[in-house]
C-alpha positions as CSV (number, residue, x, y, z in Angstrom):
1,M,0.0,0.0,0.0
2,I,1.3,3.4,-0.9
3,L,0.8,6.0,1.8
4,I,0.3,9.5,0.6
5,A,1.1,12.1,3.2
6,A,-1.5,14.8,3.7
7,R,-0.3,18.3,2.7
8,A,-0.2,20.6,5.7
9,P,-2.4,23.6,5.3
10,D,-0.8,27.0,4.5
11,D,-1.1,28.8,7.9
12,C,-0.1,32.4,7.1
13,L,-0.7,33.3,10.8
14,A,1.8,30.7,11.9
15,R,4.3,31.9,9.3
16,N,3.7,35.5,10.4
17,A,3.1,36.7,6.8
18,W,2.5,40.3,5.9
19,I,-0.6,39.4,3.8
20,C,-2.9,37.0,5.6
21,G,-6.5,36.4,4.8
22,D,-6.9,34.3,8.0
23,Y,-6.1,37.5,10.0
24,L,-9.1,39.3,8.4
25,T,-11.5,36.4,9.1
26,T,-10.4,35.6,12.6
27,R,-10.0,39.3,13.8
28,S,-12.9,40.9,12.0
29,A,-14.6,42.0,15.2
30,V,-11.4,43.6,16.5
31,L,-10.8,45.3,13.2
32,W,-14.3,46.6,13.0
33,D,-14.2,48.1,16.6
34,A,-10.9,49.8,15.7
35,V,-12.3,51.3,12.5
36,V,-15.3,52.6,14.3
37,Q,-13.2,54.2,17.0
38,H,-10.9,55.7,14.3
39,L,-13.9,57.2,12.5
40,E,-15.4,58.6,15.6
41,L,-12.1,60.3,16.6
42,T,-11.7,61.7,13.1
43,V,-15.2,63.0,12.5
44,V,-15.7,64.5,16.0
45,S,-12.3,66.3,16.0
46,V,-12.7,67.7,12.4
47,A,-16.2,68.9,13.2
48,L,-15.1,70.6,16.4
49,G,-12.1,72.0,14.7
50,L,-14.3,73.5,12.0
51,A,-16.6,75.0,14.7
52,V,-13.7,76.7,16.3
53,A,-11.8,77.7,13.2
54,L,-14.8,79.4,11.5
55,P,-15.3,82.2,14.0
56,L,-11.6,82.7,14.3
57,A,-11.2,83.1,10.6
58,V,-14.2,85.5,10.5
59,A,-12.8,87.5,13.3
60,A,-9.4,87.7,11.6
61,R,-11.1,88.9,8.4
62,R,-13.3,91.5,10.2
63,W,-10.5,92.9,12.4
64,R,-7.2,93.0,10.6
65,W,-5.3,93.4,13.8
66,A,-6.6,89.9,14.9
67,A,-5.2,88.1,11.8
68,G,-1.6,88.1,13.0
69,P,-2.2,86.7,16.5
70,V,-4.8,84.1,15.3
71,L,-2.5,82.8,12.6
72,S,0.6,82.8,14.9
73,V,-1.1,81.0,17.7
74,T,-2.6,78.3,15.4
75,T,0.8,77.8,13.7
76,I,2.6,77.4,17.0
77,L,0.0,74.8,18.2
78,Y,0.7,72.8,15.0
79,T,4.5,72.7,15.7
80,I,4.1,71.2,19.1
81,P,5.0,67.5,19.0
82,S,2.1,65.1,19.6
83,L,3.6,63.6,22.8
84,A,4.1,67.1,24.3
85,M,0.6,68.1,23.2
86,F,-0.9,65.1,25.0
87,S,1.2,65.8,28.1
88,L,-0.1,69.4,28.2
89,L,-3.7,68.3,27.8
90,L,-3.4,65.3,30.2
91,P,-4.4,67.2,33.4
92,L,-7.6,68.4,31.7
93,Y,-8.8,65.3,30.0
94,G,-6.9,62.4,31.6
95,L,-6.3,59.2,29.7
96,S,-9.5,59.4,27.6
97,A,-10.7,59.7,24.0
98,S,-11.3,63.4,24.8
99,L,-7.6,63.9,25.2
100,V,-7.0,62.6,21.6
101,I,-9.9,64.6,20.2
102,A,-8.7,67.8,21.9
103,G,-5.2,67.4,20.4
104,L,-6.6,66.7,16.9
105,V,-8.8,69.8,17.1
106,L,-5.8,72.0,18.0
107,Y,-3.8,70.5,15.2
108,S,-6.6,71.1,12.6
109,L,-6.9,74.8,13.4
110,T,-3.8,75.9,11.3
111,V,-5.1,74.4,8.1
112,L,-8.8,75.3,8.6
113,V,-8.3,78.9,9.8
114,R,-5.8,79.7,7.0
115,N,-8.0,78.3,4.2
116,I,-11.2,79.8,5.5
117,L,-9.5,83.2,5.9
118,A,-8.0,82.9,2.4
119,G,-11.4,82.2,1.0
120,L,-13.0,85.2,2.7
121,R,-10.2,87.5,1.6
122,D,-10.7,86.3,-2.0
123,V,-14.3,87.5,-2.1
124,P,-14.2,90.5,-4.6
125,E,-14.8,93.8,-2.9
126,D,-17.3,94.9,-5.6
127,I,-19.5,92.0,-4.7
128,R,-19.5,93.1,-1.1
129,Q,-20.3,96.6,-2.0
130,A,-23.1,95.5,-4.3
131,A,-24.6,93.4,-1.4
132,R,-24.4,96.3,1.0
133,G,-26.1,98.5,-1.6
134,M,-29.0,95.9,-1.7
135,G,-29.4,96.4,2.1
136,Y,-27.4,93.4,3.3
137,G,-26.2,93.8,6.9
138,P,-22.9,92.3,8.2
139,V,-24.5,88.9,9.3
140,R,-26.5,88.5,6.1
141,L,-23.5,89.5,4.0
142,L,-21.4,86.9,5.7
143,L,-23.9,84.0,5.5
144,A,-25.4,84.7,2.1
145,V,-22.4,86.1,0.2
146,E,-19.0,85.7,1.8
147,L,-19.1,82.2,3.1
148,P,-20.6,80.6,0.0
149,L,-17.9,82.3,-2.2
150,A,-15.3,81.1,0.3
151,L,-16.5,77.5,0.2
152,P,-13.9,76.2,-2.3
153,A,-11.0,77.3,-0.2
154,A,-12.7,76.2,3.0
155,M,-13.5,72.8,1.6
156,A,-9.9,72.3,0.4
157,G,-8.7,73.0,4.0
158,L,-11.4,70.7,5.4
159,R,-10.1,67.9,3.1
160,I,-6.6,68.4,4.3
161,A,-7.6,68.5,7.9
162,A,-9.7,65.3,7.6
163,V,-6.8,63.4,6.0
164,S,-4.4,64.7,8.6
165,A,-6.7,63.7,11.4
166,V,-7.0,60.2,10.1
167,S,-3.2,59.9,10.3
168,L,-2.7,61.8,13.6
169,A,-5.4,59.8,15.3
170,T,-3.1,56.8,15.3
171,V,-0.8,58.6,17.8
172,G,-3.7,58.2,20.3
173,A,-2.5,54.6,20.8
174,I,0.0,55.9,23.4
175,V,-3.0,56.6,25.7
176,G,-5.1,53.6,24.5
177,H,-7.5,55.6,22.3
178,G,-5.9,55.5,18.8
179,G,-8.4,53.4,16.8
180,L,-6.4,51.5,14.2
181,G,-3.3,53.0,15.8
182,N,-3.8,50.7,18.7
183,L,-3.5,47.7,16.4
184,I,-0.5,49.2,14.7
185,Y,1.2,49.8,18.0
186,Q,0.4,46.4,19.4
187,G,1.5,44.7,16.1
188,M,4.8,46.5,16.1
189,N,5.5,45.5,19.7
190,T,4.8,41.8,19.0
191,Q,6.1,41.9,15.4
192,F,2.7,40.8,14.2
193,K,3.2,41.7,10.5
194,A,-0.4,41.0,9.2
195,Q,-1.9,43.3,11.9
196,V,0.5,46.1,11.2
197,L,-0.1,46.0,7.4
198,T,-3.9,45.5,7.7
199,A,-4.4,48.4,10.1
200,S,-2.1,50.7,8.1
201,A,-3.9,49.8,4.9
202,L,-7.3,50.6,6.5
203,C,-5.9,54.0,7.7
204,V,-5.0,54.8,4.1
205,L,-8.4,53.6,2.8
206,I,-10.2,55.7,5.4
207,A,-8.1,58.8,4.4
208,V,-8.8,58.3,0.7
209,C,-12.5,57.7,1.2
210,A,-12.8,60.8,3.4
211,D,-11.0,62.9,0.8
212,L,-13.2,61.7,-2.0
213,L,-16.4,62.1,0.1
214,L,-15.5,65.7,0.9
215,L,-14.6,66.4,-2.7
216,G,-18.0,65.2,-3.7
217,V,-19.6,67.4,-1.1
218,Q,-17.6,70.4,-2.3
219,R,-18.8,69.9,-5.9
220,L,-22.4,69.6,-4.8
221,L,-22.1,72.8,-2.7
222,T,-20.2,74.8,-5.3
223,P,-21.8,74.1,-8.7
224,W,-20.7,77.5,-10.1
225,T,-17.0,76.4,-10.0
226,R,-17.8,73.6,-12.4
227,A,-19.7,76.0,-14.7
228,A,-16.7,78.4,-14.6
229,R,-14.3,75.6,-15.5
230,G,-16.6,74.5,-18.3
231,A,-16.8,78.1,-19.7
232,G,-13.0,78.4,-19.5
233,A,-12.5,75.2,-21.4
């Protein structure tokens, strides 16, 4: 009788391969939880950053003396290393997700304030004068004329801020609230290649999807830009 030895299954987890389908199937719940936390950190921080940046940019546009201090402070905040930023915020928020969100909000202000302010400054003065001549007050002028015309620049800043937040959120792993960063950090410590590669790839995927989503929103909110490009062509 001829005995045929059974072929051992290809266990990519045992081989610690970089690409491993078994990792996706056996760790799907862990990956899903990490993705959800990463999205929560990103969305909340960018939304809060926009809520803070908008009045700062409007103030800097309205009062020229405020532009220098606002831009300087937001730029200085951006240059603070993430470890130092978390250390400074630790007494206020403790080791919580709020600590990571607060840090991401502060980092987003530089891009958001600069882009919104640039958009407001690019609104032609003759359009402002025409709106005032039609009886538009300061608030109505801002909401109905200036902000809509500043949308392309503001949305460009929002896209950059969102992609940056996806990346910077991984640093939250040092306090246990980094979304996919937690898996990357754990995988690097244990040399778990599939976990590091999968979590990193998901971060890239989230960043690309966020950028494309915001680009689509920008085109929906600014149809006149497409008409202008079509006329120019």
